[in-house]
Backbone as a ProteinNet text record, in pm:
[ID]
protein_1_A
[PRIMARY]
MSSTLATVLAAIFNLNHPAHIVKWHVLGISLQLALANVIVIGLMFVVFFAAILLPFPGAARRRGGAS
[TERTIARY]
526.7	388.1	304.7	202.2	118.3	32.1	-7.9	-88.4	-227.2	-279.5	-409.7	-402.6	-298.2	-280.4	-260.1	-184.9	-164.5	-295.5	-380.9	-510.3	-600.2	-600	-681.5	-632.4	-501.6	-447.2	-475.2	-469.9	-499	-645.5	-733.4	-874.7	-899.9	-821.3	-839.2	-783.8	-665.1	-597.5	-597.1	-691.1	-699.2	-601.2	-495.1	-394.4	-405.5	-514.9	-531.9	-608.4	-557.6	-617.5	-508.6	-529.3	-428.2	-420.5	-303	-282.5	-341.9	-393.1	-441.9	-328.8	-277.7	-161.9	-199.5	-163.3	-183.2	-51.3	-54.8	66.8	59.1	166	175.5	316.4	329.2	458.2	544.9	655.9	744.6	715	619.9	587.7	467.6	480.7	368.9	359	239.3	224.7	99.2	111.6	-0.2	-97.8	-227.2	-327	-328.1	-303.1	-296.9	-180.7	-67.9	48.3	20.7	-45.3	-77.9	-170.7	-269.9	-361.8	-288.7	-201.1	-123.5	-36.1	26.4	109.6	27.3	-91.1	-177	-219.4	-250.6	-289.5	-173.6	-54.2	62.4	95.1	90.7	119.7	14.9	-111.9	-217	-195.7	-158.6	-130.3	-10.1	89.4	205.9	165	76.3	28	-49.7	-133.3	-211	-118.1	-18.3	76.2	156.5	198.6	276.8	197.2	72.6	-7.1	-48.5	-70.1	-100.7	19.1	139.7	259.8	277.3	234.7	245.5	137.9	14.4	-97.8	-113.3	-79.2	-97	18.5	-11.1	97.4	182.3	307.3	395.4	351.6	368.5	334	422.7	362.8	438.1	475.1	423.2	460	409.1	289.1	234.5	316.8	360.4	441.9	575.5	636.5	765.3	746.7	636.3	610.2	590.7	523.9	498.4	625	716.6	839.1	949.4	932	1037.2	1041.4	932	931.2	991.3
939.7	941.6	965.7	1046.8	1077.7	957	951.1	837.9	839.7	959	967.3	907.1	939.2	883.8	732.7	686.8	542.8	472.5	534.5	476.5	468.6	572.8	573.4	466.2	455.3	352.7	212.6	196.3	65.8	29.3	128	101	62.8	115.6	85.9	-51.7	-81.8	-206.5	-297.9	-391.5	-485.2	-600	-603.7	-708.7	-811.8	-809	-897.1	-1023.8	-1094.7	-1220.1	-1303.9	-1433.2	-1516.6	-1486.4	-1497	-1469.7	-1581.2	-1544.6	-1641.6	-1665.4	-1787	-1817.5	-1923.9	-1898.6	-1995.6	-2069.9	-2202.2	-2282	-2360.7	-2353.8	-2425.9	-2482.9	-2612.2	-2682	-2613.7	-2552.5	-2488.2	-2339.4	-2287.7	-2145.3	-2120.8	-2027.3	-1985.5	-1834.7	-1782.4	-1637.2	-1593.6	-1484.7	-1427.1	-1365.8	-1385.6	-1330.3	-1178.2	-1118.5	-973.6	-921.2	-989.2	-948.4	-966.5	-1075.1	-1099.5	-991	-952.4	-847.1	-714.6	-681.9	-558.2	-560.1	-673.4	-683.5	-669.7	-730	-719.2	-574.3	-503.7	-363.2	-279.7	-299.7	-223	-253.7	-380.4	-417.7	-357.8	-360.8	-299.3	-149.8	-80.3	62.9	89.9	2.4	18.3	5.6	-89.9	-103.9	20.2	72.7	192.4	309.1	331.3	441.4	417.2	294.2	261.4	291.1	242.3	263.8	409.7	479.1	621.9	698.4	658.9	725.5	700.5	585	555.6	629.8	631.6	683.9	835.9	895.7	1040	1114.2	1223.4	1298.1	1372.6	1393.8	1470.7	1616.2	1686.6	1828.9	1905.2	1987.2	2067.3	1992.8	1870.7	1793.2	1860.8	1916.5	1983.2	2107.4	2179.5	2299.1	2261.8	2154.2	2109.2	2057.4	1987.9	1935.1	2049.5	2154.7	2268.2	2347.1	2351	2428.4	2350.8	2220.7	2138.5	2154.1	2199.2	2205	2331.1
2158.8	2118.9	2243.8	2228.5	2344.6	2379.7	2504.7	2549.8	2485.5	2453.4	2386.9	2247.5	2172.2	2037.7	2045.2	2142.2	2159.3	2191.3	2270.7	2304.4	2181.3	2100.4	1978.2	1882.2	1862.8	1773.9	1827.2	1957.2	2016.2	1995.8	1993.7	1969.6	1824.4	1731.4	1589.3	1555.6	1602.4	1569.7	1691.8	1695.2	1806.4	1781.8	1857.9	1843.9	1955.6	2028.2	2141.5	2101	1999.8	1955.5	1889.1	1881.1	1815.5	1666.1	1612.1	1469.8	1385	1269.2	1172.4	1072.9	1071.3	988.2	886.1	760.4	654	637.5	647.3	632.4	503.3	426.8	300.8	291.8	313.7	323	427.9	387.5	484.9	499	421	422.3	511.5	602.1	686.2	681.8	655.1	644.8	720.8	790.1	863.4	763.6	785.8	694.3	697.2	814.1	822.2	738.8	744.3	665.7	518.2	480.8	340.8	288.4	365.3	323.1	306.3	397.6	386.7	261.7	232.5	112.9	-14	-18.4	-136.2	-158.3	-51.1	-63.3	-116.1	-63	-107.7	-253.7	-292.7	-430.9	-524.3	-484.2	-564.6	-583.5	-476.9	-487.3	-576.7	-572	-659.6	-806.7	-838.3	-975.1	-1019.1	-931	-964.5	-996.2	-912.8	-935.2	-1062.9	-1086.3	-1205.3	-1332.3	-1338.7	-1459.4	-1474.1	-1363.8	-1371.7	-1427.3	-1388.3	-1438.6	-1588.5	-1635.3	-1778.1	-1857.4	-1807.2	-1884.3	-1876.4	-1764.3	-1750.2	-1817.3	-1887	-1952	-1849.3	-1884.3	-1798.2	-1798	-1686.7	-1685.1	-1783.1	-1864.4	-1960.6	-2087.2	-2107.9	-2226.9	-2353.7	-2351	-2470.2	-2504.3	-2405.2	-2428.4	-2492.2	-2442.2	-2499.5	-2640.6	-2666.9	-2800.3	-2900	-2859.1	-2947.8	-2976.3	-2883.3	-2902.3	-2973.4	-2992.2	-3051.8	-3203.1	-3266.5	-3414	-3468.5
[MASK]
+++++++++++++++++++++++++++++++++++++++++++++++++++++++++++++++++++

């Protein structure tokens, strides 16, 4: 990776601070990690429901030719 790209990424993601950790009994999770997981899970739901609701390409053509 070029040093310019590394500098830009370092400016976007400031990792020079203590982590915020939520502790619950024996489970401890970083808030940044939790937010990333929530975003990924949300995107998975969006893609899943879009795959269910949107018609397949060429479905009307196949339906018309089946009769």
